[in-house]
Backbone as CSV, one residue per row, in Angstrom:
resi,resn,N_x,N_y,N_z,CA_x,CA_y,CA_z,C_x,C_y,C_z
1,MET,97.125,132.529,87.174,98.455,131.616,87.227,98.356,130.573,88.273
2,TYR,98.655,129.203,87.934,98.558,128.131,88.746,100.061,127.597,89.129
3,ARG,100.407,127.574,90.361,101.652,127.050,90.610,101.953,125.671,90.555
4,ILE,103.039,125.049,90.075,103.478,123.830,90.185,103.956,123.329,91.443
5,VAL,103.121,122.791,92.333,103.967,122.602,93.810,104.913,121.544,93.538
6,LYS,104.564,120.434,92.754,105.445,119.118,92.806,105.491,118.828,91.475
7,LYS,106.686,118.252,90.980,106.827,117.480,89.668,107.431,116.090,89.811
8,GLN,107.135,115.106,89.365,107.704,113.908,89.537,107.591,113.048,88.172
9,VAL,108.686,112.430,87.705,108.692,111.806,86.513,108.577,110.318,87.076
10,LEU,107.464,109.923,86.415,107.140,108.489,86.861,107.637,107.332,86.037
11,ASN,107.948,107.670,84.862,108.697,106.953,83.854,108.926,107.730,82.714
12,PRO,109.839,107.449,81.705,110.271,108.171,80.611,109.092,108.906,79.930
13,GLN,108.041,108.266,79.933,106.982,108.796,79.116,105.678,109.497,79.938
14,VAL,105.639,109.498,81.370,104.733,109.808,82.204,105.199,110.719,83.292
15,VAL,104.515,112.020,83.603,104.971,112.865,84.496,103.828,113.036,85.293
16,LEU,104.000,113.424,86.686,103.061,113.785,87.677,103.262,115.071,88.101
17,MET,102.088,115.861,88.111,102.290,117.321,88.613,101.174,117.516,89.601
18,GLU,101.481,118.251,90.858,100.599,118.642,91.702,100.357,120.132,91.653
19,ILE,99.217,120.584,91.230,99.161,121.953,90.873,98.235,122.543,92.015
20,GLU,98.640,123.819,92.362,97.987,124.818,93.231,96.799,125.277,92.719
21,ALA,95.429,124.723,93.242,94.303,125.175,92.480,93.147,124.969,93.623
22,PRO,93.191,125.938,94.502,92.272,125.729,95.626,90.647,125.635,95.355
23,ALA,90.151,126.328,94.446,88.613,126.356,93.935,88.592,124.952,93.269
24,VAL,89.558,124.520,92.520,89.250,123.126,91.911,89.330,122.089,93.018
25,ALA,90.290,121.996,93.802,90.578,121.134,94.715,89.362,120.973,95.817
26,ALA,88.543,122.065,95.894,87.631,122.092,96.924,86.358,121.288,96.583
27,LYS,86.075,121.259,94.975,85.004,120.499,94.826,85.318,119.411,93.868
28,CYS,86.357,118.831,93.398,86.333,117.870,92.544,86.354,116.738,93.167
29,GLN,85.983,115.543,92.234,85.585,114.371,92.817,86.232,113.296,91.752
30,PRO,86.255,112.063,92.177,86.796,111.002,91.350,85.946,110.963,89.954
31,GLY,86.684,110.720,88.803,86.165,110.777,87.559,86.080,112.156,86.734
32,GLN,86.247,113.035,87.589,86.248,114.458,86.825,87.567,114.819,86.329
33,PHE,87.561,115.950,85.439,88.808,116.390,84.772,88.850,117.887,84.866
34,THR,89.853,118.333,84.375,90.370,119.621,84.322,90.702,119.938,82.946
35,VAL,90.543,121.199,82.460,91.063,121.574,81.193,91.957,122.826,81.439
36,LEU,93.336,122.601,80.910,94.367,123.614,81.149,95.060,124.009,79.986
37,ARG,95.848,125.302,80.121,96.644,125.697,79.011,98.013,126.016,79.712
38,VAL,99.041,125.711,79.053,100.244,125.946,79.791,100.647,127.479,79.601
39,ASN,100.391,128.085,78.684,100.653,129.506,78.437,99.625,130.212,77.551
40,GLU,99.743,131.419,77.374,98.628,132.117,76.892,98.360,131.905,75.425
41,GLN,99.365,131.465,74.742,99.628,130.803,73.299,98.999,129.380,73.009
42,GLY,99.085,128.755,74.338,98.837,127.345,74.110,97.416,126.709,73.845
43,GLU,97.200,125.595,73.538,95.797,124.891,73.191,95.315,124.489,74.743
44,ARG,94.052,124.301,74.634,93.403,123.712,75.851,93.391,122.173,75.655
45,ILE,93.631,121.448,76.839,93.736,119.997,76.781,93.115,119.587,78.139
46,PRO,92.227,118.416,78.013,91.774,117.915,79.089,92.733,116.814,79.850
47,LEU,92.686,116.906,81.241,93.430,115.815,82.021,92.732,115.524,83.185
48,THR,92.519,114.249,83.312,91.753,113.876,84.354,92.542,114.006,85.771
49,VAL,91.548,114.410,86.832,92.176,114.577,88.223,92.524,113.129,88.818
50,ALA,93.936,113.061,89.108,94.558,111.841,89.604,94.487,111.620,90.875
51,ASP,94.279,112.801,91.621,94.245,112.928,93.082,94.000,114.486,93.478
52,PHE,93.701,114.590,94.691,93.392,115.998,95.213,93.578,115.949,96.764
53,ASP,93.937,117.299,97.240,94.262,117.509,98.631,93.433,118.935,98.938
54,ARG,92.116,118.860,99.603,91.307,119.910,99.928,92.083,120.844,101.088
55,GLU,92.798,120.236,101.790,93.399,121.101,102.796,94.573,121.962,102.122
56,LYS,95.419,121.334,101.416,96.603,121.981,100.718,95.995,122.910,99.621
57,GLY,94.767,122.398,98.986,94.384,123.227,97.763,94.924,122.809,96.622
58,THR,95.417,121.601,96.519,96.126,121.111,95.209,95.389,120.051,94.531
59,VAL,95.341,119.788,93.456,95.118,118.794,92.493,96.270,118.321,91.590
60,THR,96.285,116.904,91.599,97.263,116.117,90.981,96.787,115.676,89.716
61,ILE,97.756,115.860,88.453,97.297,115.257,87.318,98.613,114.424,86.857
62,ILE,98.468,113.480,86.103,99.481,112.486,85.437,99.178,112.583,84.067
63,PHE,100.196,112.725,83.291,100.059,112.893,81.925,101.011,112.162,81.129
64,GLN,100.743,111.742,79.970,101.620,111.012,79.054,102.241,112.055,78.152
65,ILE,103.568,111.989,77.759,104.146,112.884,76.767,103.942,112.545,75.523
66,VAL,102.850,112.989,74.760,102.689,112.378,73.518,102.520,113.417,72.495
67,GLY,102.174,114.585,72.843,101.959,115.727,71.765,102.768,117.041,72.128
68,LYS,102.477,118.025,71.447,103.183,119.245,71.523,102.763,119.850,72.940
69,THR,101.496,119.714,73.311,101.189,120.411,74.749,101.600,119.797,75.864
70,THR,101.664,118.452,75.777,102.036,117.641,76.864,103.805,117.836,76.914
71,MET,104.484,117.902,75.735,105.806,118.221,75.740,106.144,119.437,76.393
72,LEU,105.207,120.516,76.092,105.452,121.784,76.633,105.278,121.744,78.356
73,LEU,104.204,121.030,78.624,103.948,120.946,79.978,104.902,120.386,80.698
74,ALA,105.565,119.239,80.222,106.595,118.388,80.857,107.921,119.118,80.996
75,ASP,108.088,120.230,80.203,109.301,121.284,80.297,109.162,122.232,81.403
76,GLN,107.886,122.257,82.023,107.847,123.127,83.022,108.458,122.541,84.365
77,GLU,108.909,123.485,85.125,109.561,122.959,86.212,108.724,123.095,87.753
78,GLU,108.989,122.461,88.798,108.476,122.671,89.837,108.683,124.190,90.508
79,GLY,107.773,124.604,90.970,107.830,126.059,91.424,107.388,127.321,90.162
80,GLY,107.299,126.648,89.233,106.721,127.526,87.908,105.147,127.577,87.875
81,PHE,104.769,128.029,86.875,103.412,128.323,86.671,102.585,127.947,85.330
82,ILE,101.607,127.586,85.247,100.801,127.465,84.130,99.836,128.415,84.091
83,THR,99.280,128.869,82.930,98.262,129.975,82.791,96.901,129.616,83.194
84,ASP,96.299,128.511,82.848,94.834,128.134,83.064,94.883,126.785,83.542
85,PHE,93.744,126.699,84.551,93.524,125.263,85.211,92.016,125.300,85.666
86,VAL,91.151,124.921,84.737,89.848,125.105,84.920,89.243,123.835,85.346
87,GLY,88.356,123.825,86.309,87.550,122.574,86.556,86.904,122.743,88.047
88,PRO,86.374,121.700,88.590,86.059,120.390,87.890,85.321,120.270,86.735
89,LEU,85.437,119.533,85.684,84.433,119.232,84.771,83.950,117.896,84.636
90,GLY,82.997,117.693,84.041,82.516,116.297,83.671,81.718,115.937,84.974
91,ARG,81.052,114.701,84.984,80.231,114.183,85.885,80.985,113.223,86.829
92,ALA,80.988,113.226,88.212,81.759,112.511,89.018,81.287,111.203,88.894
93,SER,82.226,110.026,89.209,81.867,108.655,89.110,80.789,108.429,90.182
94,GLU,79.880,107.538,89.780,78.789,107.182,90.813,79.302,105.880,91.592
95,LEU,79.728,106.160,92.867,80.323,105.219,93.476,79.604,104.676,94.761
96,GLU,78.633,105.489,95.098,77.807,105.367,96.524,77.109,103.814,96.295
97,GLY,77.138,103.230,97.566,76.571,101.773,97.581,77.228,100.631,97.091
98,LEU,78.424,100.845,96.263,78.878,99.829,95.729,79.708,99.046,96.751
99,LYS,79.592,97.674,96.839,80.169,96.770,97.649,81.509,96.045,97.227
100,LYS,81.214,95.662,95.961,82.563,94.734,95.340,82.745,95.255,93.917
101,VAL,83.840,95.772,93.674,84.151,96.419,92.339,85.364,95.803,91.902
102,ALA,85.526,95.732,90.550,86.831,95.538,89.876,87.124,96.698,89.065
103,VAL,88.430,97.087,89.385,88.851,98.448,88.618,90.075,98.042,87.790
104,ILE,89.764,98.195,86.482,90.870,97.768,85.456,91.556,99.021,84.825
105,GLY,92.742,99.011,85.012,93.588,100.213,84.472,94.482,99.773,83.493
106,GLY,94.522,100.437,82.282,95.510,99.990,81.172,96.654,101.181,81.073
107,GLY,97.733,100.888,81.467,98.753,102.037,81.130,98.540,103.335,82.110
108,LEU,98.458,104.320,81.143,98.197,105.734,81.845,96.824,105.753,82.496
109,GLY,95.943,104.852,82.100,94.567,104.651,82.538,94.661,104.373,84.046
110,CYS,95.780,103.914,84.647,95.930,103.539,85.906,95.728,104.912,86.732
111,ALA,96.294,105.958,86.216,96.412,107.259,86.949,94.825,107.716,86.948
112,ILE,93.993,107.517,86.256,92.539,107.670,86.124,91.804,106.865,87.110
113,ALA,92.101,105.619,86.980,91.576,104.587,87.890,91.784,104.671,89.196
114,TYR,92.967,105.265,89.654,93.462,105.352,90.956,92.373,106.002,91.928
115,PRO,92.053,107.210,91.652,91.035,108.028,92.397,89.774,107.284,92.738
116,GLN,89.254,106.385,91.669,88.183,105.515,91.796,88.473,104.593,92.848
117,ALA,89.573,103.686,92.744,89.877,102.703,93.667,90.094,103.199,95.175
118,LYS,90.698,104.437,95.238,90.940,104.941,96.392,89.588,105.349,96.984
119,ALA,88.696,105.994,96.366,87.470,106.337,96.960,86.723,105.097,97.509
120,LEU,86.669,104.037,96.696,85.799,102.881,96.868,86.367,102.135,98.128
121,HIS,87.928,102.039,98.198,88.372,101.448,99.487,88.180,102.160,100.655
122,GLU,88.028,103.423,100.634,88.052,104.392,101.860,86.517,104.306,102.267
123,MET,85.577,103.869,101.111,84.094,103.747,101.630,83.791,102.271,102.093
124,GLY,84.813,101.431,102.165,84.636,100.109,102.673,84.310,99.047,101.610
125,ALA,84.381,99.224,100.404,84.207,98.402,99.339,85.255,97.366,99.316
126,GLU,85.002,96.180,98.840,86.159,95.170,98.304,86.386,95.629,96.839
127,VAL,87.751,95.933,96.791,88.161,96.437,95.366,89.188,95.467,94.991
128,ASP,88.995,94.810,93.539,90.064,94.131,93.052,90.517,95.043,91.817
129,VAL,91.848,95.418,91.956,92.558,96.092,90.943,93.371,95.431,89.982
130,VAL,93.224,95.429,88.828,94.019,94.752,87.613,94.557,96.017,86.775
131,ALA,96.021,95.809,86.943,96.799,96.984,86.237,97.633,96.459,85.316
132,GLY,97.617,96.927,84.059,98.185,96.431,82.815,99.211,97.398,82.299
133,PHE,100.143,96.785,81.902,101.407,97.761,81.393,102.117,96.777,80.261
134,ARG,102.784,97.585,79.279,103.544,96.856,78.296,104.769,96.036,78.961
135,ASP,105.330,96.922,79.669,106.498,96.214,80.433,106.939,96.733,81.817
136,LYS,107.847,96.272,82.598,108.229,96.547,83.760,108.571,98.040,84.009
137,ASP,109.086,98.570,82.854,109.466,99.940,83.081,108.543,100.970,82.824
138,LEU,107.286,100.495,82.443,106.241,101.688,82.513,105.260,101.506,83.572
139,ILE,105.448,100.671,84.542,104.632,100.618,85.581,104.667,101.942,86.491
140,ILE,103.512,102.403,86.857,103.247,103.563,87.643,102.187,103.226,88.730
141,LEU,102.357,103.906,89.907,101.507,103.874,90.908,101.125,102.570,91.436
142,GLN,102.248,101.800,91.538,101.992,100.488,92.028,101.750,100.462,93.562
143,ASP,102.399,101.135,94.301,102.396,101.057,95.872,100.931,101.908,96.193
144,GLU,100.687,102.883,95.344,99.234,103.693,95.791,98.203,102.738,95.417
145,MET,98.313,102.006,94.242,97.017,101.262,93.965,97.127,100.051,94.918
146,LYS,98.130,99.467,95.272,98.025,98.439,96.345,97.461,98.798,97.699
147,ALA,97.619,100.098,98.070,97.141,100.741,99.360,95.687,101.046,99.008
148,ALA,95.272,100.762,97.821,93.888,101.423,97.681,92.860,100.335,97.287
149,CYS,93.156,99.010,97.499,92.568,97.980,97.034,92.556,96.784,98.011
150,THR,91.664,95.849,97.747,91.596,94.495,98.464,92.720,93.521,97.715
151,ASN,92.606,93.422,96.574,93.557,92.680,95.893,94.142,93.335,94.512
152,TYR,95.576,93.154,94.374,96.090,94.133,93.319,96.811,92.938,92.503
153,TYR,96.394,93.074,91.086,96.874,91.993,90.003,97.774,92.816,89.035
154,LEU,98.918,92.494,88.926,99.789,93.302,87.982,99.977,92.312,86.655
155,MET,99.662,93.043,85.520,99.917,92.198,84.240,100.743,92.911,83.336
156,THR,101.561,92.366,82.681,102.481,92.807,81.626,102.529,92.411,80.240
157,ASP,102.563,92.862,79.254,102.335,92.260,77.859,103.469,91.201,77.585
158,ASP,104.788,91.687,78.099,105.940,90.828,77.755,106.303,89.905,79.270
159,GLY,105.390,90.034,80.166,105.718,89.132,81.358,106.996,89.529,82.125
160,SER,107.551,90.732,82.018,108.804,91.111,82.594,108.374,91.575,84.166
161,ALA,107.026,91.612,84.482,106.717,91.941,85.861,105.443,91.392,86.034
162,GLY,105.014,91.075,87.345,103.725,90.499,87.587,103.325,89.115,86.716
163,GLU,102.165,89.193,86.274,101.830,87.957,85.213,101.920,88.321,83.890
164,HIS,102.153,87.274,83.219,102.157,87.487,81.720,100.994,87.648,81.040
165,GLY,100.752,88.561,80.451,99.225,88.753,79.703,98.643,90.085,79.683
166,PHE,97.248,90.028,79.271,96.695,91.288,79.235,95.576,91.395,80.381
167,VAL,95.212,92.572,80.735,94.180,92.735,81.696,93.091,92.037,81.580
168,THR,92.588,91.761,80.385,91.412,90.970,79.908,91.600,89.595,80.424
169,ASN,92.798,88.999,80.348,93.026,87.525,80.668,92.725,87.453,82.340
170,LYS,93.255,88.496,82.913,93.077,88.249,84.388,91.660,88.639,84.802
171,LEU,90.900,89.501,84.211,89.614,89.856,84.520,88.664,88.593,84.113
172,GLU,88.865,87.956,82.981,88.047,86.780,82.542,88.245,85.680,83.700
173,SER,89.540,85.470,84.079,89.707,84.413,85.069,89.061,84.798,86.365
174,LEU,88.878,86.022,86.872,88.173,86.381,87.988,86.744,86.017,87.739
175,LEU,86.176,86.367,86.836,84.945,86.101,86.523,84.481,84.641,86.338
176,LYS,85.339,83.871,85.633,85.052,82.622,85.552,85.156,81.689,87.038
177,ALA,86.008,82.471,87.734,86.089,81.892,89.208,85.063,82.224,90.026
178,GLY,84.151,82.959,89.627,82.701,83.178,90.157,82.507,84.528,90.894
179,ASN,83.587,85.293,90.751,83.549,86.649,91.394,82.350,87.383,90.567
180,GLN,81.541,88.042,91.360,80.290,88.912,90.918,80.541,90.299,91.350
181,TYR,80.679,91.189,90.385,80.988,92.667,90.958,79.689,93.617,90.651
182,ASP,79.536,94.352,91.555,78.634,95.490,91.504,78.801,96.160,90.214
183,VAL,80.011,96.493,89.886,80.315,97.179,88.519,81.903,96.813,88.208
184,VAL,82.260,96.606,86.999,83.550,96.666,86.577,83.840,97.969,86.009
185,ILE,84.875,98.749,86.572,85.260,100.092,86.072,86.537,99.876,85.104
186,ALA,86.380,100.131,83.900,87.729,100.047,82.992,88.148,101.301,82.422
187,ILE,89.314,101.654,82.536,89.921,102.851,82.274,91.313,102.741,81.453
188,GLY,91.413,102.864,80.306,92.645,102.940,79.512,92.498,103.277,78.079
189,PRO,93.356,102.861,77.154,93.110,102.947,75.940,91.950,102.370,75.347
190,MET,91.258,103.046,74.328,89.973,102.631,73.804,89.937,101.074,73.538
191,ILE,90.989,100.526,72.867,90.968,99.231,72.403,90.984,98.229,73.545
192,MET,91.505,98.716,74.645,91.564,97.866,75.841,89.986,97.909,76.559
193,MET,89.460,98.985,76.444,88.187,99.104,77.088,87.130,98.294,76.189
194,LYS,87.403,98.475,74.966,86.508,97.668,74.039,86.499,96.100,74.400
195,PHE,87.824,95.777,74.533,87.877,94.079,74.855,87.510,93.945,76.203
196,VAL,87.674,94.677,77.263,87.073,94.476,78.577,85.614,94.297,78.520
197,CYS,84.958,95.297,77.697,83.481,95.005,77.548,83.171,93.695,76.848
198,ALA,83.865,93.239,75.917,83.746,92.026,75.188,83.820,90.762,76.153
199,VAL,84.667,91.029,77.288,84.883,89.831,78.224,83.699,89.934,79.163
200,THR,83.200,91.106,79.563,82.194,90.995,80.613,80.591,90.903,80.095
201,LYS,80.636,91.043,78.753,79.242,91.015,78.352,78.504,89.619,78.489
202,PRO,79.396,88.469,78.256,78.536,87.058,78.333,78.360,86.803,79.735
203,PHE,79.011,87.650,80.817,78.705,87.375,82.030,77.586,88.363,82.687
204,ASN,76.912,89.187,81.622,76.050,90.056,82.117,76.607,90.892,83.316
205,GLN,77.788,91.268,83.089,78.537,92.062,84.217,78.489,93.522,83.716
206,LYS,77.856,94.353,84.694,77.718,95.924,84.317,79.274,96.351,84.354
207,THR,79.554,97.187,83.345,80.733,97.842,82.986,80.752,99.213,82.674
208,ILE,81.492,99.873,83.370,81.605,101.334,82.976,83.018,101.605,82.566
209,VAL,83.031,102.382,81.415,84.324,103.064,80.956,84.444,104.449,80.838
210,SER,85.729,105.164,80.976,85.893,106.547,80.940,86.357,106.639,79.674
211,MET,85.643,107.537,78.995,85.901,107.909,77.591,86.691,109.200,77.403
212,ASN,88.021,109.070,77.152,88.889,110.296,76.975,88.776,110.698,75.413
213,THR,87.789,111.563,75.075,87.731,111.863,73.766,88.353,113.133,73.457
214,ILE,88.400,113.488,72.057,88.728,114.768,71.660,87.920,115.763,72.361
215,MET,88.511,116.793,73.021,87.833,117.885,73.724,88.427,119.091,73.451
216,VAL,87.581,120.305,73.400,88.087,121.740,73.163,87.591,122.648,74.361
217,ASP,86.202,122.827,74.495,85.773,123.875,75.566,85.523,123.263,76.747
218,GLY,85.209,121.786,76.754,84.783,121.121,78.029,83.403,121.588,78.563
219,THR,82.547,122.071,77.705,81.349,122.511,78.195,80.080,121.979,77.361
220,GLY,80.398,121.179,76.376,79.513,120.655,75.428,79.097,121.551,74.340
221,MET,79.580,122.720,74.254,79.188,123.646,73.140,79.904,123.344,71.845
222,CYS,81.007,122.834,71.708,81.838,122.678,70.462,81.567,121.522,69.839
223,GLY,81.231,120.594,70.754,80.706,119.355,69.928,81.665,118.288,69.642
224,CYS,83.024,118.579,69.842,84.036,117.899,69.500,84.179,116.601,70.299
225,CYS,83.640,116.338,71.451,83.681,115.139,72.132,82.452,114.246,72.010
226,ARG,81.836,114.510,71.008,80.540,113.651,70.796,80.972,112.233,70.525
227,LEU,80.164,111.400,71.020,80.148,109.891,70.805,78.810,109.238,70.805
228,THR,78.617,108.019,70.252,77.442,107.484,70.303,77.338,106.261,71.396
229,VAL,76.127,106.489,72.269,76.116,105.604,73.226,74.651,105.015,73.332
230,GLY,74.329,103.849,73.027,72.984,103.410,73.042,72.304,103.791,71.910
231,GLY,73.042,104.342,70.789,72.348,104.817,69.584,71.887,106.355,69.679
232,GLU,72.328,106.822,70.896,72.177,108.303,70.968,73.633,109.064,71.056
233,THR,73.371,110.271,70.606,74.684,111.277,70.596,74.980,111.750,72.226
234,LYS,76.043,111.379,72.695,76.376,112.142,73.775,77.616,112.687,73.782
235,PHE,77.809,113.702,74.880,78.980,114.544,74.889,79.838,114.221,76.058
236,ALA,81.077,113.717,75.754,81.873,113.103,76.864,82.216,113.953,78.062
237,CYS,82.284,115.484,77.544,82.489,116.414,78.613,81.514,116.846,79.497
238,VAL,80.175,116.617,79.281,79.056,117.047,80.038,78.263,115.633,80.454
239,ASP,78.008,114.888,79.465,77.504,113.546,79.821,78.210,112.568,80.549
240,GLY,79.401,112.764,80.419,80.475,111.655,80.915,81.399,112.291,81.767
241,PRO,82.679,111.638,81.893,83.258,110.736,80.803,82.927,109.461,81.228
242,ASP,82.057,109.120,82.229,81.786,107.460,82.401,80.605,107.290,81.764
243,PHE,80.550,106.089,80.981,79.278,105.511,80.250,79.332,104.065,80.345
244,ASP,78.032,103.532,80.178,77.972,101.975,80.082,78.634,101.500,78.830
245,GLY,79.801,100.800,79.289,80.529,100.340,78.048,79.962,99.478,77.190
246,HIS,79.041,98.643,77.507,78.259,97.973,76.540,77.352,98.696,75.494
247,LEU,77.105,99.784,75.838,76.471,100.737,75.019,77.291,101.681,73.997
248,VAL,78.473,101.793,74.245,79.519,102.662,73.535,79.802,102.079,72.151
249,ASP,79.746,102.849,71.030,80.213,102.526,69.867,81.721,102.856,69.836
250,PHE,82.378,101.806,70.044,83.867,101.915,70.176,84.569,102.363,68.924
251,GLU,83.940,101.593,67.757,84.430,101.674,66.548,84.476,103.201,66.006
252,GLU,83.354,103.834,66.345,83.115,105.116,66.011,84.231,105.969,66.638
253,ALA,84.205,105.738,68.001,84.932,106.564,68.837,86.503,106.462,68.541
254,MET,87.020,105.343,68.013,88.431,105.110,67.749,88.775,105.766,66.355
255,ARG,87.731,105.875,65.520,87.988,106.552,64.297,88.008,108.049,64.424
256,ARG,87.079,108.604,65.244,87.346,110.072,65.600,88.600,110.448,66.267
257,SER,89.060,109.442,67.151,90.276,109.902,68.032,91.490,109.859,66.857
258,LYS,91.323,109.348,65.792,92.418,109.382,64.748,92.388,110.457,63.775
259,MET,91.295,111.359,63.870,91.063,112.312,62.928,92.240,113.305,62.607
260,TYR,92.911,113.694,63.744,93.785,114.802,63.599,95.188,114.509,63.837
261,LEU,95.647,113.080,63.440,96.922,112.527,63.572,97.807,113.357,62.705
262,ASP,97.660,113.745,61.614,98.660,114.424,60.872,98.936,115.728,61.304
263,GLN,97.717,116.559,61.771,97.970,117.864,62.325,98.917,117.657,63.707
264,GLU,98.554,116.683,64.585,99.344,116.380,65.801,100.857,116.340,65.454
265,LYS,101.184,115.487,64.367,102.492,115.160,64.142,103.253,116.382,63.631
266,ALA,102.580,117.186,62.865,103.117,118.460,62.329,103.430,119.571,63.687
267,ALA,102.419,119.265,64.474,102.601,120.455,65.555,103.757,119.813,66.612
268,ILE,103.942,118.565,66.658,105.224,118.012,67.351,106.494,118.229,66.728
269,GLU,106.532,118.159,65.442,107.643,118.768,64.544,108.044,120.004,64.875
270,GLU,106.933,120.805,64.658,107.206,122.352,64.897,107.719,122.675,66.371
271,TYR,107.209,122.069,67.111,107.758,122.092,68.723,109.154,121.745,68.777
272,LYS,109.621,120.523,68.387,110.865,119.989,68.322,111.954,121.090,67.601
273,LYS,111.518,121.633,66.467,112.494,122.711,65.828,112.560,123.808,66.663
274,SER,111.450,124.284,67.181,111.619,125.575,67.959,112.503,125.324,69.280
275,HIS,112.136,124.033,69.781,113.052,123.820,70.931,114.434,123.632,70.633
276,GLU,114.832,122.973,69.622,116.264,122.817,69.198,116.775,124.138,68.879
277,CYS,115.956,125.191,68.331,116.447,126.479,67.977,116.755,127.131,69.292
278,ASN,115.909,127.059,70.306,116.254,127.635,71.474,117.521,127.205,72.351
279,LEU,117.505,125.913,72.202,118.821,125.242,72.948,120.030,125.613,72.260
280,MET,120.055,126.105,70.892,121.101,126.317,70.255,121.558,127.914,70.252
281,LYS,120.741,128.761,71.066,120.959,130.065,71.253,122.102,130.387,71.973
282,GLY,123.173,131.148,71.457,124.110,131.353,72.330,125.388,130.332,71.986
283,VAL,125.311,129.524,71.357,126.205,128.622,70.804,126.705,128.858,69.623
284,LYS,128.064,128.975,69.563,129.009,129.525,68.506,129.706,128.468,67.970
């Protein structure tokens, strides 16, 4: 069992949890992920390591409430426990030797991009962070990101905070201004990463994306997380999650990510009904 040391609601859709997991905290690196189960009957879901504290023996995860399991996880309280917390899994991000980097985070992707930006900043690299959200109410980790970079650019789709526009607008303007990066790291929705790669390709700008695909066992044995990179089949859980964005077949990856939408909707409805039934117990 793994204790929930801290729980913080970052916005109505996003929750931060700090989990007591000394063995995972001792070895995890930016870019890696964990697989957890809330209870013995629960499904396994992958969540990226958002931060870690080796001295305290804790790992921080940040998740969006979008499906049955994340709803169940969000219902857990500080001081409570979850059943499984396995990791670290995946390959750590390759950050050594980088001097100037642009880190692009879209929505919840900022939680995944934060440890990369933080590590690079601590290594002395010049880090430009571009963080994008739909509106001001969904902004997360703004202070943390500002402390982990050289320049912080905030973009909102509706212009309610920061600059009006998408992360691709700001990235393109930075590249046109003559900025040359050792690498651009893009983390967020697949459609966002696809368009980031479309912006960087004409500049011959190396671009790494983090592929959050369908995962089950986290070891490559189930094959659920397969995707095509440079014409070859790769498995995000063991070969990634970081890949050369210019080689990823995003169209295939996006199709695969939508394969189980009907089942996901059914699971959510089932959970909501059971939750409502539990709330009504004892009500006459």
